[in-house]
N, C-alpha and C positions, 0 to 999 in steps of 0.2 A: 504494500499499499503507499502511495505517493499521497504528499499534498501539495496542490497548483493553488498558486493565489493570486486571484486577479486584483494587483497591485496598485494602479493608477494612484488609486484614492482612497486605500485600507490604511485603517487606523490602527491596526493590529501585527502588525509586521513582526515587531518584537517580541511578542508575545507568541505567534505561530512558531518564529525560532525557537525561543525557553520551551515551548511543549513540545514539537517537533524533536530537535534535542533529546530531550530526557527520554524519549522513546524510540530513537536511532531511527527515523524516519527523514526521508529525503524531502527536499520543500524547493520547489519551483516557482520562484517570483517572475509573474507574467506582465509587463510593460509596455505601454506607448511611448514612454519616455527614458529617459536616463535614470537611473536610481541611485542611491547610495549603496555602495560596494559591501557586502558580505562576507567577506574571508573564512568563510566555513569550509569544512569539508560535504555538509550536506545540504549545501544551499546553491542551490543554481540561478542564475539571472539571465532572464529572455526579453531581449526588447524587439518590437515587433513595429509593424508601420504603423503608423500614426492613421490609417484608413479604418473608417467606420469599422466595429466591432472584429477587429483584427484579432486583438487579446482573446476573446472570447473564442474565435476561430479558432485559434493557436490551441489554446486549453481544450477545447473538444476534440481536437483531432489526436492528441496527445493521452488523455485521461484513457483511463483502463477501469472497467468494474472493480470495485473496492476502494477505488482514490475517492480523497477526499476535495474538494473545492471549497474555496474560503473566497465568497463573492457577496458584493450586496446587490448583484446584477442580477435579479429575477428571470430573465429569460435565460441567463446563463445556468444559473440554477436548474431551472426545467431541462436544458438540455443536457444538462452533467445526470439528473436522475435519471435520464432516459436510457444512458448509456450505463446505467448500474454504479454510479457513483453516490457519495454521501454529498451533500452540498450547508451548507453553516454560514449565516452570515456574520459579519462582524461584532455584530451584538448579541451573540452567541445561538440565535433562531435556527434549529435546524428546520430545512426547507425537506417534506420527504413525498412522495407518491402521493400520500391523503391531501395535503395540504398546500400541492402548489399550485394545483388549479383554480384553487381561492386566490391566492397569493398572485396569481397572473391577471383574475379579473380584476382584483382591486388595481394594479397597477391603470389595467386600461382605464378604469372608472377616473382614478386621479388624473392620468393623462390628459382625459375629457373635460375635466372640471377644469384643470389648466388652460386648456384651449380654450375653453368658453368663457375665461376670468371668473367661474367661481370660486375658484381657489387658487390663492396665490404659489401654493407649492413647497412652502418652508418645511422642512426636516429639522426636526427635533435636534440639538447637536450632541454629539455623541459623548455619554457619559461615563465618569469612572464606575457605576452601576454596568454599563453596557461593557466596558471592559473585563470588566468581573464575572460577569454570565458568561462572556465568550471565552474566557479563560478556564470556568468551569465546564462549559457545552465541549470544549473542544480536547480539555484533558480525558472526558469522559470518553468522547469518542475514540479517541487515540489509545485509551487503557482498554476498549472491550473489541480493539480490532484484532483479527486473527495475525 
């Protein structure tokens, strides 16, 4: 099992490394732009083109069943789940076959509300509670993986 991170706006990169290293898992950070280098044997960094969904497409091409994808991107989570992966948001929310359809529908509804001006589309800021929840969820996920 490997961990793939949609890393352009990921606020939990250090936490991913900390937990994945503890469980001796490979981590691949995928980004559309340069990133701070990590000089660790279990961390790989991939920079893809800036084209729309290039990072998502690269991740989906590389993942295999049983891998973990860390992303806030609901369509990427959905595509990953279809390949037999587990998808986890940086706030610790686990996406799965039972809840990804509702998440996709809510995403579409929110996009529609933003387009019509009914919603400003502000997201809550990332909190210490979100970081803590991610650490708990990610640790539990890796500790129970085969």
